N, C-alpha and C positions, 0 to 999 in steps of 0.2 A: 504494500500500500504506500502510495506517495504521501509523505507528510504534508499536512496543510498548515500554512502559515496563518496563525490565529492569535489575535490579541485578546488575552484574558482581560476582563474589566480591571481598570487600574486599582492599585491599593487604596485603602480608604483614606489615606492621607494625600492622595494625588492632587496635583494642580490641574485644573480643567481649563487653563488658558491657552493650551497648545493643541494643535490638531491630533486626534487620537483614533482616527479610523484606519483600520488595517484590512486590506483586501487579500483574499486568498489568490496565490499565483495559479493554482490548479483548481478547477471546479470539481473537486472530489471525484475525479474521473475513474479511479480504481475502487471506489467504495461500493459495497453491495447495494447501497441506496442511491446510486448516482442517477438513476432514472426516476426516482421517487419525487414526490412533491416535497418542497421545503416548508418549514414552519418559521414564523417570526414570534419571538417571545419578548414582551416588554418588561422592563424592570428598572431598578435603580441601585446604584452603589453608594453607600453612605460616604459623604465627602468631608465630614467634619473632623476636627482635631480636638485635642484636649482643651484648647482655648476657645472653641466655639461656644461653650457654656462654662461659666465659672461658678464653683460651689458658693452659695450664698447670694448670688445675684437674683434680683427680682425678675420673675418670668412674666412674659406678656399676658398669659392667661391667669396669673395669680400665683402666690406662693413664692418661696425662694428655692433656688436650685439645690438639690441634695447630691448631685453627681456632675462631674465635668463633662466635656464633650466627647469623651472616649467611648467608642462602640465596644460592647453593647450596653454598658452601664448607664450611658447617657439617657436611655429611655426609662430608667427608674424615676426620672423627673415627672413622669406621668402620675406618680403617686401624690405629688403636691400641686400639679397643674394638669387637670384632666384634658386640657386642650393641647398638651405638649406635642410638638412635632418640629421637624427641621427639613427645610426644602433641600432637594438633592437633584443631581443630574439624571437624565433619562437615557437608557440604552435600549437598542433593539438588537437582539441576538438572533442570527439566522442559523438554523440547524436542519439536518435531514430528518425525515420522519423516524429514522433509527436512532437519532440523537447525536450524530456526528457534527462537530462544530464546523461551520462555514466561515462566519465572520461576526464580529460585534461592531455595531455602528452606534455612534454617540450623537444624540440630539444636542444642538447648540444650546448651552444653558443660558445664554443671553437672550434666547428667544422664548423658551418655555421650560419649566421645571415641574417636579412633582413633590409631594410631601412624603418623606421616606417611610414613616410607620403607617401611613394611611392605606390599609390593606385593600380597600375597595376601588382604588384608582387605577388608571392606565389600561382599561380594557381596550383591545384592538378590534377594529372592524374594517373589512375590505370595502373599498368604494365599489359602486355598482358595476363599473367597467373592469374591476379586478386589477387595476394598475396602481392603486394607492391604498394607504391606510389612514384611519382617523383615530384620534385619542384625545383625552382632555388633560389639562394641567393648569399651571399658574404663571402669570407674568410676574415672576419674582426671581431675584438672584438666588444662588444656592446658599445654604447655611443660615437662612432666616428662620426665626422661631415662630411657631404657632400660626403660620400663614393659612393652614387648612381650616382654621376656625375664625379667620379674620372676616371683617365686613368686606363688601365690595365697594368700589368708589361711589356707585350710585345708590346704594342701599345700606344704611346704618341701622343696625338692630338695637333697640333699647335693651339694656341689660347685658349685652354681650361682654363678657369679662376680658376678652382678648383686646389688647391695646396695640397690636401690630398694625402697621400702615395698611389701610384698605387695599385689597389686591384683586385685580380682575381674574376671573376664571377664563379659560380659553379652550377652543377646539383647534387642534392641529391636524393638518392634512399633509401627508407626504406622498407625492406622486413619483413612483419609481420609474415611470416612463419619461420623466423629465431629465434631460441630460445634465441638469445642474442641481439634482436633488442632494448631491453631496457638494458642499462648498467649503473650501479652506479646512478640509478634514472633518467637518461636522455635517450631520444631516440638517437640512434647513427647511423645516416645514412652513407652510403658509398658515398663519395663525389668525383666528377671528375671536375677539374678546367678547365677554358677556358679563353682566352684573348678576346673573343668576347664581344661586347657591351661596348667598352670604351667610357667614357663620358656620359653614360646613363645606362640603366638597362636591364637585362634579365627578361622576364616575365613568361615564362613557359617552361617546358621541358617534353617531352613524350618519352617513350621507344617504339620503333617499334618492330614488330615481327621479324625483321632481327637483333636485338640486338644492334641497334644504337639509340642514343638519338637525337631527333629533337627538337631544341629550337627556341624560337622567342623572339624578343626584339628590342630595339632601340639603336642607336649608334650616338655619336657626341654631343659635347657641346661647340665646338669652331669653327675653320675654316675648319674642315674636312680634309680629305686626302684620297688617294686611299686605304690605309690600314684601315682607319676608315670605308669607304664605304663597303669594303670587310668583315668587322666584324659586319655588321648590318643584320637585317632581319631574315631569316631562316638559321640556322646553324646545321651542324652535329657535335655532340660530341661523341667520342668513349669512352664508359664506361671504367674507370680505366686508361685511357691514359691522364695523367695530362699535362697541358700546362706548358711551361717554359718561362722565361723572355727573352730568346735569340731568340725566333722565334714567329711569330704571333700566330700560333697554331689555326687558324680559317679555317673552311670548309663551305663556304657559299653555300647555295642551291638556285640556280637561282638568278635573280635580276629583280624586276618589275620596269617599267618606264611608265609614263602616255602616252608617245608617242606610246605605243602599241595600244592605243585606239583612235588614230587620233589627239591628241594634238600636236601642232607643237613646243611649247616651253617646253623643259624638265625641271623638278624640280630638287631639290637636291636628287640624287639617293638614298643616305642613308636614307633620310626621306620619300621617296616613299615606303621604305621597313620597316616602323615603325610599326611592327606587334605586336598584343597584345594577342589574343586568338588563340588556336589551338585545333584540334582534329584529330584523325585517324578513318576513317570509311571505311569499305570494302577495307582495305589496301591502302587507299588513304589519303594523308595529306591535311588538310584544315586549313587556317589561316584567321585572321581578322585584319583589320586596322580601328581604330576609333578615332584617336587623331592626333594632329598636323595640321599645316596649309598647308602641302604639300600632294601630292598624292591623292588617292581616298579612301574614307571610305567605305569599302564594305567587301565581303567575297570572298576569293580566293581559288583556287585549286593549289597545288604545285606538279609539276610532272605530270605524266600520270595516268589516272584512273587505279586503281588496282595494282599499282606498286610504292612502296616507293622509293624515290631517294637514290642512293648509292654514295659512295665516288667517284666512277669512272664516274658517269654522273651528279654529283651535279652541276657542273659549268654551264651545258647546260639545266638544268631542267627548263621547262616553268612554269611561275607563271601567271595564268589567272583568270579573274573574272568569277564567276559562271554565266551562261547565265540568264539574267533577273534581276540580282542584280544591285544596283546603279553603274553608271559609271561617275557621275558628280564630279567635283573637290571639295575637302574638303575646299579649301580656299574661293571659290566664290559661290559654289552651281551650277555653270554653267556646262551644258553638252557640248559635243564637238560642237554642233550646236548653242551654246549660250543660250539655254533655261535654266532657273533657276529652279532647283528641290530641294526638301527637302534634307538636309544633314543628313545622318545617322551616328550613333556612335556605331557600333557593337563591342561587346566584346566576351563573351563566346558563343559557338555554340554547339548544340547537335542534332544528327540525331536520330529520332525515327525509321525511316526506310529509304530505298533508295529514297523515294519520299516525305519525310516530314522532314523539318529542322527547328529547333527552334533557334532563335538568340536573345541573351540578348543585349539590347541597353541601354547604360548608361546615355543618355542625353547629353546635350551640356555643362553642368557645370555652366550655367547662371541661377541665382535664378528666374529672371523674366520670364524665358521660361518654367520652370519645369511644372507648373500646366496646361499649354496649349499644351504641346508637343503631337504630334500625332504619334511619332515613338518610344519614350522611353518606356521601359518596355520589354515585351516578344513578339517578333514577330514570327508568324507562317508562314512558306513558304512551298508551294507545287510545285513539279516538274510536269508540264503538257506539254506533247509533246516536251520534251527536254528543256523547259524553266521554270525557277523558277518564281513563282508569289507569292506576298504577300497576304495571306488570311485575316489576321487581326492582331491587336496588343492588347495583354492582359495587362490591366492597373488597373482594378477594384481591390480595396483593397490596392494598393500601396500608395494611398494618395499622389500622386506626388505634390511636392511643399509645403506640409503642415508640419510645424515644429512639432517634437515630443520631449518631455522632456527626459533628461538623468540624472539620479541621480548623483550629484557631479559635473555636468558640468554647467558653468555659463549660465543663460538663454539666453544671447546674442549669445552664441555659439551653441544653440540647432540646430541640423541639420534637414534637410528635405530630403526625398527620391527624387532622380533625375532620377532613372532608375535602371538597373541591370548590374552586371559585370559577374562574373564567374557563370557557369551553369552546372547542370547535370540532368539526368532524367531516368525514367524507364517506359516501356510499361507494363500495367497491363492486367491480363487475361480477364477483362471485356471490353476491347476495348478502355479504357482510357489511358492517359499518365499523370504521376505525375512528375512535374518538381520542382527542388529546385535551388535557386539562392541567391547570395549575392548582397545586394543593393549598389548602388552608392548614393552619397549625395551632397547636396549644403548647405552652412552655411556661417556664418560670421567669421569663423575661419581663421587664417592666411594661412592654407593649408587644403583644404577640404579632402585631403587624410588621415588626422589625425582624421577625424570625427568618432565617434562611429556609426557603421552601423549595419545592421540586416541580418538575413537569412529568406527567405520567401519560401512558397510552393504554388503550384496551380495544379489542376487537369483539364485536357483538354480532350475532346473526340477526338480521333484520326481522325474520319471521318468528323468532322466539317471543313467547308471551308469558312464560312461567319461570320461576326461579330454578326449578328442576332442570329445565332445558339449558339454562345459562350457567349451571353450577361449576363448569370447568373453566369458564372465562376468567381471566386474571389480568390485573394491571401490571404493567412493566414500567420501570423507571427509564426515562430518556434524557433527563437533564438533572444533574445532581445539585445539591445545595452548596452554596459558597458563603462563608462568613462575611458579613458586611453587605450582603446583597439581598434584595427582596424581588421576587418575580411576581408579575401582575397579570398581564394580558397574553392571549395567544391567538394566532391567526395563521392561515396559510399565507405563504409569501406572495406578494403581488407579482404579476407577470411583467416582463420587460421585452419589448420587441427586439431590441438590439441583442440582448442575451440569447433570445430564442434563435435569432438568425445566425449568430456567430458562435454560440456555444461557450462564450467567454463571460467573465464577470463584468459587472458595471465598472465603469472607469470614473474615479473621483476627479472633481475639478480642483486644481491647485492654484 
């Protein structure tokens, strides 16, 4: 096998001021997966140093720091500042579907960054033409504190304890078919800002066939307000139309409330719309909710089937639970009739076809529950006579609740898999489906979102509908954890006409 020149993400003390893209000289031509599709994984490498946080300093979200900026102990500051986070640079790692490294590309941190411990960020979605990727982040330098809970410039939430400078959230689009998508050593996305998700974070952005971005996220870190409520949930962002500080600049799509399903006491509306995952299938938008103590953790359809919401009808677009999916409350597990049912934690979703839906469930985040969870992992749902039913949950090989070692990480902080977050897949010619997912974790870390996590794959037969049929199916590890890194989104790699024509890699602009 010919060795591949590959740049491992830089050490956690690296200086991000110089170009750091490395391209493989050989396109993996001798590897057994050379003709397979490639995957893109989004993630971040912690870039702080000991001086990023000083013990005793006042933190933007309140309290005084109990640990300096050294990873991983820096995230123990979450104990005194529940909004604690540090902005960090974004990388996109390309691998084969067998897990062989191709290259790691770094997004220009002067353009967009992420918040390192925010486990729900950086979902990846292919553009409709398959040539680009979209994701969300912040217009903030790296190593800034508590940005993920900051206000946005156009919306100040009463009672938000975070005093960090208001920061725009943004949708980034990277077109791999553009000859200049790498500039001066960095990926250079086109970024559109929004004032949505003040006090919290945007999780995902996807480009619709109509040319509009659809984003999902959470809003509110204080007392709330009508403006904050209107900036939560599903939003439309118009590519290239940047927000300003003088106007809210938000376009909310619908608004879900538990009273739609017979509950008499409404929740905090903004938190009922605390959405995490999203996908578009058959020109219909679907989203998930799987966190927080309000609302219903389940899978939702946004708008009418076969028609993406528009700016004209966004305000009245219905948000409804897919028939057959859970309708019990996230806080109590009780259904409208008082019956207690299992609480689900759905994150990524992927349709194999119109009657088969895979749902990644990340687990409840409680170490004692991981090994015995019956819902965490990969759920397979089938549409039967208009109602979705759960066929089975794939868990074998995930080793839920079992700690795994990570080189360079203190043993006490070794994580264990709790479930799955973002997800993608492909239907194979032989009637099977191969799915790829990023794992969620539990650990003794101050913030489990800072844990080094993994990418796994599993092959399922599309026709199976029972746990007995799928009993031999098992997850395999295709991307190992690295201390100081957090993996977030996953997608198939965009196509590139030049690469397809020449069989060579993309050429960076210098």
